[in-house]
Structure formats: structure tokens, C-alpha cells
Backbone as CSV, one residue per row, in Angstrom:
resi,resn,N_x,N_y,N_z,CA_x,CA_y,CA_z,C_x,C_y,C_z
1,MET,111.246,119.998,114.631,110.114,119.449,115.353,110.645,118.793,116.638
2,ASN,109.907,118.945,117.664,110.269,118.321,118.935,110.454,116.822,118.721
3,ARG,111.538,116.283,119.290,111.836,114.863,119.030,110.765,113.923,119.562
4,PHE,110.099,114.295,120.642,109.054,113.422,121.174,107.794,113.471,120.309
5,VAL,107.528,114.621,119.727,106.397,114.726,118.806,106.668,113.880,117.567
6,SER,107.895,113.961,117.044,108.203,113.169,115.851,108.174,111.670,116.173
7,LEU,108.633,111.279,117.355,108.544,109.867,117.750,107.081,109.442,117.828
8,ALA,106.247,110.271,118.422,104.818,109.951,118.518,104.198,109.797,117.130
9,LEU,104.618,110.635,116.184,104.096,110.526,114.823,104.544,109.230,114.154
10,PHE,105.797,108.840,114.369,106.263,107.564,113.827,105.478,106.405,114.441
11,LEU,105.272,106.441,115.745,104.504,105.385,116.404,103.070,105.343,115.886
12,LEU,102.464,106.500,115.725,101.096,106.565,115.204,101.026,105.997,113.794
13,LEU,101.962,106.390,112.956,101.985,105.898,111.580,102.153,104.379,111.532
14,VAL,103.160,103.873,112.214,103.503,102.457,112.075,102.551,101.566,112.870
15,VAL,102.370,101.843,114.153,101.486,101.008,114.974,100.034,101.193,114.529
16,GLY,99.638,102.449,114.331,98.266,102.718,113.888,97.988,102.163,112.507
17,GLY,98.931,102.373,111.584,98.758,101.843,110.230,98.707,100.330,110.222
18,GLY,99.602,99.701,110.957,99.610,98.243,111.035,98.327,97.700,111.638
19,ALA,97.849,98.348,112.702,96.601,97.905,113.339,95.414,98.082,112.401
20,ALA,95.370,99.205,111.717,94.254,99.451,110.794,94.242,98.431,109.661
21,ILE,95.400,98.160,109.092,95.468,97.178,108.005,95.124,95.791,108.529
22,GLY,95.620,95.465,109.711,95.311,94.159,110.300,93.823,93.971,110.549
23,MET,93.167,95.020,111.043,91.725,94.913,111.301,90.927,94.859,110.008
24,ALA,91.390,95.584,108.992,90.653,95.627,107.727,90.856,94.384,106.873
25,THR,92.000,93.710,107.048,92.320,92.609,106.136,92.652,91.311,106.865
26,GLY,92.261,91.198,108.100,92.645,90.037,108.899,92.130,88.721,108.352
27,PRO,92.525,87.630,108.982,92.117,86.297,108.526,90.597,86.153,108.435
28,ASP,90.184,85.405,107.423,88.760,85.182,107.190,88.505,83.677,107.033
29,ASP,87.326,83.335,106.547,86.981,81.918,106.362,87.918,81.231,105.377
30,TRP,88.334,81.962,104.344,89.278,81.399,103.370,90.547,80.928,104.082
31,TYR,91.086,81.780,104.940,92.313,81.423,105.656,92.058,80.247,106.604
32,ALA,90.921,80.245,107.256,90.598,79.169,108.193,90.554,77.808,107.492
33,ARG,90.162,77.795,106.219,90.046,76.534,105.473,91.376,76.058,104.879
34,LEU,92.400,76.877,104.891,93.683,76.474,104.318,94.321,75.358,105.138
35,ALA,94.997,74.443,104.453,95.832,73.457,105.138,97.034,74.212,105.689
36,LYS,97.377,73.946,106.942,98.451,74.680,107.601,99.523,73.726,108.105
37,PRO,100.767,74.189,108.116,101.846,73.345,108.625,101.752,73.202,110.143
38,VAL,102.427,72.210,110.671,102.374,71.961,112.112,102.973,73.106,112.924
39,PHE,103.842,73.904,112.309,104.471,75.013,113.034,103.681,76.313,112.932
40,ASN,102.468,76.241,112.404,101.624,77.435,112.322,101.263,77.893,113.731
41,PRO,101.600,79.138,114.108,101.279,79.590,115.470,99.780,79.815,115.650
42,PRO,99.332,79.849,116.896,97.912,80.149,117.136,97.588,81.584,116.716
43,SER,96.393,81.796,116.267,95.983,83.105,115.749,96.162,84.243,116.752
44,TRP,95.945,83.962,118.033,96.022,85.011,119.049,97.438,85.586,119.183
45,LEU,98.441,84.877,118.713,99.824,85.311,118.868,100.204,86.468,117.941
46,PHE,99.566,86.569,116.790,99.986,87.532,115.782,99.826,88.993,116.222
47,ALA,98.714,89.336,116.831,98.492,90.737,117.224,99.532,91.243,118.231
48,PRO,99.803,90.532,119.322,100.814,91.059,120.246,102.227,91.077,119.647
49,VAL,102.553,90.075,118.839,103.885,90.069,118.220,104.025,91.256,117.285
50,TRP,103.052,91.456,116.423,103.145,92.567,115.475,103.095,93.922,116.174
51,THR,102.344,94.037,117.243,102.323,95.309,117.974,103.715,95.634,118.502
52,CYS,104.365,94.666,119.115,105.740,94.878,119.609,106.686,95.211,118.463
53,LEU,106.585,94.453,117.383,107.466,94.710,116.242,107.219,96.086,115.642
54,TYR,105.966,96.494,115.548,105.671,97.814,114.992,106.255,98.931,115.856
55,VAL,106.258,98.760,117.152,106.905,99.753,118.027,108.395,99.829,117.715
56,LEU,109.053,98.682,117.583,110.487,98.661,117.266,110.759,99.261,115.891
57,ILE,109.920,98.946,114.914,110.068,99.487,113.558,109.932,101.005,113.590
58,ALA,108.953,101.504,114.337,108.735,102.950,114.433,109.930,103.647,115.074
59,ILE,110.437,103.091,116.148,111.584,103.710,116.828,112.798,103.717,115.909
60,ALA,113.030,102.627,115.205,114.159,102.577,114.271,113.997,103.627,113.175
61,GLY,112.811,103.745,112.621,112.556,104.752,111.592,112.742,106.159,112.110
62,TRP,112.274,106.404,113.302,112.432,107.715,113.936,113.907,108.036,114.124
63,ARG,114.669,107.056,114.585,116.105,107.267,114.826,116.841,107.614,113.533
64,VAL,116.600,106.860,112.474,117.351,107.122,111.244,116.869,108.373,110.534
65,SER,115.629,108.760,110.747,115.123,109.965,110.084,115.635,111.246,110.739
66,ARG,115.965,111.173,112.013,116.412,112.382,112.704,117.924,112.478,112.803
67,GLY,118.610,111.386,112.564,120.062,111.384,112.660,120.691,111.731,111.330
68,ASP,121.891,111.255,111.155,122.563,111.500,109.889,122.356,110.326,108.936
69,GLY,121.188,109.702,109.070,120.867,108.555,108.226,120.951,108.914,106.751
70,SER,121.530,108.041,105.996,121.652,108.279,104.568,120.287,108.184,103.908
71,ARG,120.192,108.756,102.741,118.947,108.660,101.991,118.626,107.208,101.674
72,LEU,119.666,106.425,101.411,119.473,105.009,101.132,118.863,104.297,102.337
73,LEU,119.387,104.574,103.509,118.892,103.951,104.738,117.440,104.340,104.995
74,VAL,117.145,105.609,104.874,115.767,106.077,105.060,114.864,105.474,103.976
75,GLY,115.395,105.365,102.767,114.635,104.736,101.681,114.324,103.274,101.965
76,PHE,115.320,102.548,102.499,115.076,101.152,102.886,113.961,101.081,103.921
77,TRP,113.979,102.020,104.884,112.971,101.993,105.942,111.570,102.188,105.354
78,TRP,111.410,103.199,104.497,110.090,103.468,103.911,109.651,102.344,102.986
79,ALA,110.578,101.787,102.227,110.233,100.700,101.306,109.780,99.453,102.066
80,GLN,110.477,99.133,103.170,110.059,97.956,103.939,108.683,98.183,104.551
81,LEU,108.412,99.411,104.968,107.096,99.688,105.550,105.997,99.512,104.503
82,ALA,106.257,99.987,103.289,105.274,99.837,102.214,105.002,98.355,101.931
83,LEU,106.063,97.556,101.860,105.873,96.117,101.615,105.200,95.435,102.801
84,ASN,105.557,95.859,104.009,104.928,95.306,105.205,103.417,95.543,105.154
85,PHE,103.046,96.777,104.864,101.626,97.120,104.815,100.922,96.475,103.620
86,ALA,101.660,96.129,102.569,101.056,95.525,101.373,100.782,94.037,101.546
87,TRP,101.579,93.355,102.380,101.470,91.901,102.440,100.079,91.424,102.844
88,SER,99.522,91.975,103.891,98.234,91.499,104.393,97.111,91.619,103.364
89,PRO,96.965,92.754,102.673,95.924,92.808,101.632,96.170,91.818,100.487
90,VAL,97.428,91.624,100.120,97.721,90.667,99.048,97.345,89.254,99.497
91,PHE,97.719,88.890,100.708,97.463,87.534,101.197,95.997,87.352,101.589
92,PHE,95.524,88.160,102.521,94.205,87.922,103.116,93.039,88.452,102.280
93,THR,93.221,89.545,101.574,92.120,90.100,100.795,92.091,89.528,99.384
94,ALA,93.251,89.518,98.727,93.316,88.987,97.368,93.417,87.465,97.338
95,HIS,93.711,86.854,98.491,93.891,85.398,98.589,94.967,84.921,97.614
96,ALA,96.010,85.734,97.477,97.085,85.465,96.524,98.326,85.003,97.290
97,ILE,98.397,83.718,97.579,99.476,83.177,98.399,100.828,83.326,97.698
98,GLY,100.885,83.040,96.397,102.137,83.156,95.649,102.658,84.589,95.592
99,PRO,101.841,85.536,95.144,102.308,86.927,95.144,102.656,87.437,96.553
100,ALA,101.919,86.984,97.562,102.244,87.379,98.936,103.608,86.831,99.335
101,PHE,103.942,85.643,98.857,105.260,85.063,99.133,106.362,85.921,98.514
102,VAL,106.124,86.411,97.321,107.094,87.314,96.679,107.230,88.592,97.503
103,VAL,106.107,89.152,97.931,106.130,90.377,98.741,106.921,90.148,100.023
104,ILE,106.684,89.042,100.709,107.358,88.827,101.992,108.849,88.555,101.808
105,LEU,109.224,87.906,100.710,110.658,87.710,100.453,111.354,89.033,100.142
106,LEU,110.677,89.897,99.391,111.222,91.245,99.143,111.307,92.028,100.448
107,LEU,110.285,91.894,101.294,110.283,92.549,102.595,111.471,92.088,103.428
108,LEU,111.690,90.788,103.489,112.816,90.258,104.260,114.143,90.787,103.710
109,THR,114.254,90.871,102.410,115.467,91.413,101.788,115.700,92.857,102.210
110,LEU,114.650,93.653,102.215,114.783,95.057,102.621,115.100,95.194,104.116
111,ILE,114.543,94.334,104.923,114.839,94.364,106.356,116.322,94.083,106.582
112,VAL,116.834,93.060,105.918,118.257,92.730,106.050,119.108,93.868,105.494
113,ALA,118.707,94.449,104.376,119.442,95.587,103.805,119.465,96.754,104.790
114,PHE,118.342,96.997,105.455,118.290,98.065,106.456,119.250,97.764,107.600
115,ILE,119.237,96.536,108.089,120.120,96.150,109.197,121.580,96.383,108.819
116,VAL,121.951,95.945,107.647,123.338,96.089,107.187,123.688,97.568,107.004
117,ALA,122.810,98.317,106.351,123.076,99.736,106.091,123.101,100.557,107.376
118,ALA,122.267,100.191,108.337,122.196,100.957,109.588,123.351,100.637,110.529
119,TRP,123.974,99.494,110.355,124.998,99.028,111.295,126.085,100.069,111.541
120,SER,126.573,100.710,110.516,127.668,101.677,110.692,127.171,103.068,111.087
121,ARG,125.914,103.357,110.908,125.383,104.694,111.203,124.613,104.764,112.515
122,ASP,123.822,103.740,112.789,122.984,103.731,113.995,122.774,102.284,114.409
123,ARG,123.683,101.789,115.230,123.647,100.383,115.621,122.375,100.038,116.391
124,VAL,121.847,100.989,117.144,120.595,100.724,117.868,119.464,100.463,116.879
125,ALA,119.353,101.289,115.861,118.311,101.087,114.843,118.492,99.737,114.167
126,SER,119.732,99.389,113.912,120.024,98.093,113.303,119.541,96.951,114.202
127,TRP,119.876,97.015,115.476,119.449,95.971,116.423,117.935,95.951,116.604
128,LEU,117.292,97.107,116.508,115.836,97.147,116.651,115.138,96.336,115.561
129,PHE,115.819,96.178,114.421,115.245,95.402,113.325,115.537,93.901,113.435
130,ALA,116.387,93.487,114.353,116.744,92.067,114.456,115.535,91.173,114.766
131,PRO,114.708,91.515,115.766,113.524,90.663,116.007,112.553,90.662,114.825
132,TYR,112.462,91.784,114.163,111.622,91.927,112.974,112.118,90.980,111.877
133,ALA,113.424,90.956,111.655,113.999,90.058,110.648,113.710,88.605,111.002
134,ALA,113.862,88.267,112.271,113.612,86.889,112.695,112.155,86.504,112.464
135,TRP,111.239,87.384,112.842,109.816,87.078,112.684,109.430,86.986,111.210
136,VAL,109.926,87.908,110.394,109.583,87.885,108.972,110.227,86.683,108.278
137,ALA,111.385,86.249,108.742,111.977,85.024,108.205,111.063,83.838,108.521
138,PHE,110.569,83.788,109.749,109.622,82.730,110.126,108.328,82.852,109.319
139,ALA,107.815,84.068,109.185,106.584,84.289,108.422,106.779,83.917,106.950
140,SER,107.979,84.132,106.428,108.280,83.730,105.050,108.211,82.215,104.914
141,LEU,108.768,81.531,105.879,108.707,80.068,105.892,107.246,79.600,105.962
142,LEU,106.474,80.240,106.803,105.058,79.905,106.928,104.321,80.177,105.620
143,ASN,104.554,81.352,105.021,103.914,81.690,103.750,104.303,80.678,102.673
144,GLY,105.580,80.305,102.633,106.034,79.317,101.652,105.376,77.964,101.867
145,ALA,105.243,77.559,103.125,104.582,76.288,103.432,103.114,76.331,103.016
146,LEU,102.444,77.436,103.263,101.038,77.578,102.853,100.917,77.506,101.339
147,LEU,101.879,78.092,100.650,101.865,78.039,99.184,102.002,76.593,98.706
148,LEU,102.899,75.849,99.304,103.109,74.458,98.903,101.942,73.547,99.264
149,MET,101.297,73.844,100.367,100.231,72.968,100.867,98.856,73.274,100.267
150,ASN,98.710,74.435,99.642,97.383,74.836,99.154,97.422,75.142,97.696
């Protein structure tokens, strides 16, 4: 398959999937009523941050899928995407802060595993996940604080 077509498909899957899940399961009145920590970012920040991160996630996935990426590395990529897409429905739709915290900690673990596994095979893909790891680490802290406060 043409490499630009496959990149476009990865972008469509990740950015489109993330946007669709975000629109379908975004914050509601329940979330608005939760006690929030002082470091809770403003709501408007999440969409642009996640859009940028989804582009980086898609490019990293595209790179490892077309290169000599190991099955383990590709598996880490798909598993993190599944957990990424699962978190919002667990948190915002099911209103399950504790289970969402478990999901996000597993997600962070897979992101770090991807970074480590990709380092020797595709350093660019590994670096593309660095901002994602930082944001999900922050989001994990936020999710944990929400769990403790509510």
C-alpha cells in the first residue's frame, strides 16, 4: 500500500476515533459537579492537546507498522490505543472513577513499554510517544486526585 495512504488511514483511525469517542462521551453535568484539584486544567485545553497527541500516536503507529517493528511493539501500540479509547467511556459514561484510574495506569504502562521497546528499532516513534507519556502521567495524577476527592 502506498505509504501516504497508509499514513492517512492511521491518522483517520486515531484522530477520527479519538474525536468520535470524545464527542460521544465528553464531560457532562456529573463531571461538572465533581470536586476538582487546583491543578485541573480548563476544559477547552483537552481537545487541542488530544488532537496533537493523536497525530503523534498515529504517526508512531504508522512508522512501526511499516518498518521492521516487532510483533510485540506493534502489539503494544494497538493495546495502548484500545485502552486510550476505553478510558473516556469508563470515566465519563460509566462515571467509574476507580476503574478509569486502573485503565489509565495500564495505559501509561503500555505507553512506557512502547517507548522502551521502540527505542532500539525506531527512535523517532519512541520520541513521538514522549509527549503522550507526559500527558497521560499528568492525566493519571488528575484521575487519581478525582478519585480521592469524590
